[in-house]
N, C-alpha and C positions, 0 to 999 in steps of 0.2 A: 350769615356771610352775605356781604355786596356784591352784587355782579356788576363788572364794570366791562369797558371795551375800549381799545385803543385805537384814537382817532388823530389824524394827523393836520387837522384843521381845514379852513374854509380853502379852498384851492389846490389842497395838498394831498387831498384824500379822495380815492374814489366812491366812496362809502359816504352818502349824505348821512346827516343826525337825523333825520325822516325816518330811516332804514335803522339805524340802531335801538332806536326808541322803541320800535316793533319788535324787539327781540325778548322775548318772556323771563321776567326777573330782571331786568336792566335797571340800573340807578345812575349810571352815570359814564363817561367819558376817563381816559388816561391821556392825557396831552401834554404838548411841550410849546415852547417857542422857539424852533427847528433853525428858523433862521438866525439867530443870534448867537453867536461866537461864544464857544466857551469862554467864560469868565468874564463876561459882559454882565451888566446888572439887567435885569429885565424893568423894563418901564412898566409901572402901572398901570397907565393907559394900556398896554400891550394885552394885561394880564384880564382887565375890566371888559375888553373887546372880547377876548374867549369865554368870559363867563357872562357877556350879554346872548351873544351866538348859541350860546348852548342851553340856558336854563328856558327859553320858551318852549323848549321842546321835554321840559320835565327831568331834565338830567342835571348833574350835579359835575363841576368841578375838582372833587376832593384830591383826586389824585395827580400829583404831575410825575411824568416820564421821559425825560430824565432833566434833572439840574447838570451839565455834566461839568465834569471838574477839570479846570485846566492843567493842562501838563506840568507846570512850574510846581502846582501841589503835590502832585506824584514823583516829581523829581525831587521833592525840598529844597529847591532853587532860593535864591536871595528875593525873586519877585512874587513867591508864594502869599506872603501876608498881605500884599497888595489883592490879590484874586480873591482869599478869603475874606477879606473886607468885601468885595463885591459879592462874596454868594452869602454873607449875612444879611445885606441890604435886599437880595433878591428873595432870601428868606421872609424878610419881614413884607415888602411887598405882596408874597404869596399868602402870608397870613392874613392880611386885610379883607381878600375876598375869597375868605374861608376853607383854602387848601390844609387839606387833613395830614397827607402824607406827599414825600417827594423821594421818589426812589432815584438811585444813583449807581456810578459804578466806579471802582479803583482800578480800572486794566490799564496796565500801560498801551498806547498808542492806539490797538484795536478795539473797540466795546465787544466784538462778537466776531465769529471766522467761520465760513464756510468756504467750500471750493465749487458749488452749484449752486445757484439760485433757483433754477426751475428743473432739476432732475426726475426725469421722466420715470413714472412708477409703472408696476404690472395693471393696475387697472384705468391708465390713463391720465390720470391726474399728475400733476407736476408737483415738488417739494424741495425747502433745502435739504441740501447734503453735504457732508463732511468726509471727504475723501483723503486718508494720509499720504499716500503716494504723490497725489496732487502736489500736497505741502512741502515734502521733506525736498529741499534743493531749488524749491522757486522762489524766485526773484518778488519780495512782496510788493513791489511798485507794478507787476503784471497781475496782480491781483486785484489790486485797485484798481488798474484799469480795466479788467473784465467785471467789476461790478459795476464800473459809471457807466459801462456800455448796456449792462444787462438790468439795470433799474428800472426800465419803461419810463424813463425821465421823471422818477418820483426820489424826492428826497431820501437817503438811507442815512439814518442816525448811526454817527460811530468810523462812518466812513464818507465822511465831509469832504469832497475835493480840495477846496482850497487849504484846509488843515493839512491833508495828506501829500501834497505837493512838496512838502518838506520833510520827506520820509528820512531821507538819507540823514538827515540832522537830527532827526527823533531819534533814530536808531544809534547813533553816536552818543547821544545824550545818556542813552538809557545802557551804555557798555559798563561793566563793573555793578550794575542795580542788581541787589540781591532780596531776597523774599523780606529777611529782616529789615532791611533798610528800607524797603517800600511800606513793609509794616509802620514802622517806626516812625513813616511821612503819613500814613492813613491816622495813626492815634494822636498828631499834632494837630491834624484837620479836624479829626473830632473834638477835640478837646475846645477847640475854637469856635466851632460849629452849633456843637449839642446845646450851649447854655441858651442861644439865639432861638435853637427850635423849641425848647421848653417855653420860652417868655411867648413865643407866637403861636403854639398849639399845633406844631407840627412833630411829626415822626419820620426821621431819617431812615431809609429802607435799602441799604446794599444790596446790590444785584449779584450774584453769584458769577463766578467766572466762566466765561461761556468760548470756546470748550474749557472743561478745569483740569486744564494741565497746559504746560507752557508751550506756546508756538513762538516760531522764530527765536527761539531763545530769550523772551521776556518772561519775567516773575509772575506768579500767579499766587495771590494770597487768599483766597476767597474759593474753594476748590473742594472742601470737605468738612464733615463735623466740626472736627480740631481749628481748623480754618477760622468757621463761624464761632466757636467759642472765644477765641481769642479777639475776636472783633467786638462781640457784645461785653467781654471785662473791659475791652478798651475804656469805655466812658459808660459808668454802672447807672444807666438812666434807660426810661422807657421810649426815650425817644433817640437811643441806640438802635435801630433797629436792622430786620433783614428782610429783603425780599426774596421769599423761598421760590425760587422757580425751579419744578421739576423737570423741566427738558435739559438745563444748564447744568444741573447737577448730577442727574440722572444716566449722563454720558460714562461715568463713572459707575458701573454696576454693583461697585463695592458701598457706596454711598446708600445708606439706608434710609430714605425719604421719610417714611412714616414716623421712625424713631426722630428724624432731626425736627419731624412737626410739633411730635410730642413734647421733644425737652426744648424746642426754643418759641413756643407758641405764644408767649408772653411777650415775645419780641419781634413776632412778624404781622405788621399791621398791613401787609401787601403781600399775596401770592400768584405766580404764573402757574398755571395749570397745564400742561401738554405734555404728549406722548412721542416716543422715539423708538424707532428700530437699533438695537446698538449692533454691529456684524462682529462675528470670531475676530476678524483684522483689527477689529476698532474704530470703523466707519461707522458713521451713524446716519439715519435719514429719519425726517421729520415725519410723524405719520396721523391716522385721526387719533381721536382722542381715546377712541375706545382700547379695554384693555388688553384684548386679543388682537391688536394691530400693531402691536409695539413690545418694549422690551421693560416698560413702565407699568408696574399695578396699580392702574388710577383707580380702582376700587378702593384700593388699602388707602390710598391718598387721602381722597374725599373723606372715607371712614375715619382717619385720624384726625382731619379737621372735623368733624364733628363730634368726634368722642372730646377734642378738650374745649367744645364750644366755639370756636371760631367766629367772631362777629367781625373780622377786619374786611379789606378788599379784597377779590380776586378778579382777575380776567381769565378767559381763554387764552393760552398764549400762540406763537404762530400755528396756521393752519395749512393745509394743503391748498392747491390753486384747481378748484375744481367747474364743471357746467362750465367750461371755457370761460371762464372769468377772466378779466383782464386787472389786473391789482399790481401792489406794491408787493414784492415778494414774502411771503409768508403772512400778510396779512389782508387777505381776502376777506369777503363777508359770508360766504356760504359757508365755509368750512368752521370758521371760528364759532357762527352761530348753531351749528350742528354740535359742537364741543361744550358750548352754554347746556343746551338740552340733558346731552349725558352727562352733564356734570350736575344738573339741577335734578334729573330723574335720579341718580343714587340718593342725592341728599335727600329726596324728599321720601325714597324709599327707607333711609336711617331715620328721618322723623318718626315715620309710620310704625317701623319697629320699635323704634323707643316709646312711643305711645301705647302700644299694645303689649308692654312689659308690666 
């Protein structure tokens, strides 16, 4: 299991590469070119620049998160073939520089949704929070404005102000969109993309819906075991994979995460590991990685990865904001580093137990 750490790039992250390198077990950064609009081709020169920035620290750029999907592809509109060709070009460029995994999502309009980016918790830390009552009846434009005002002047992938300024038009385009139609559009995309991914040695890894239920009436097609099975069955290839995110899927407590890991492990090149506290009314708060702090059994999740001999990449997903750190929502240094040490401690214990049998 290879440890990675999401990094937003020079001048766009509060955490320097020199700090990331010092986290035990670290192998590479999970990165993207966040300033390039969805649908545009990633230039080779820019990819080479990131590689040159990262490699002096002994880290790799094997995992990209994300090469975002243009809405035309999700909508199945007449322009989708143009944007699919651009996506293929980007994959070929990434393959030249050693990228092994591309995480992406197929969520309409919003990549993820929360109602509070810095919710105060009992111990004085703050964390990402979702409150159903705040979503019900709210104008999505108000949420976009709140995110922009509370992002601490750092980019929030999935909430790009330039794209979301056309929010009313986007919602109009999605009127009448069903899960079945969205699923058909994903299948069309994968049928075009996966042969190129195979050609250049990249595994595509779809991220589950976050949260795993419809918000603002938008369809969701990657929210449970059955949905993921349909996706891997669309194109039968190791290059058609899953980013298994415990925090996204875990919001629905009926999702059996260890079972999913065991069922899909050959199609999981990339894993996000984090914990959440799900309240009785369905609200949820992101917590430390410790099993006892949330609703997810991180011990059993890590054990499932160990049992299947997982050799892919993982990263600690969102962390709390602790020790007065000023950082991008969910992406501080301290709590994510603590999460890595917890995960690695569990892994070491499992390795030791295995050796003693």
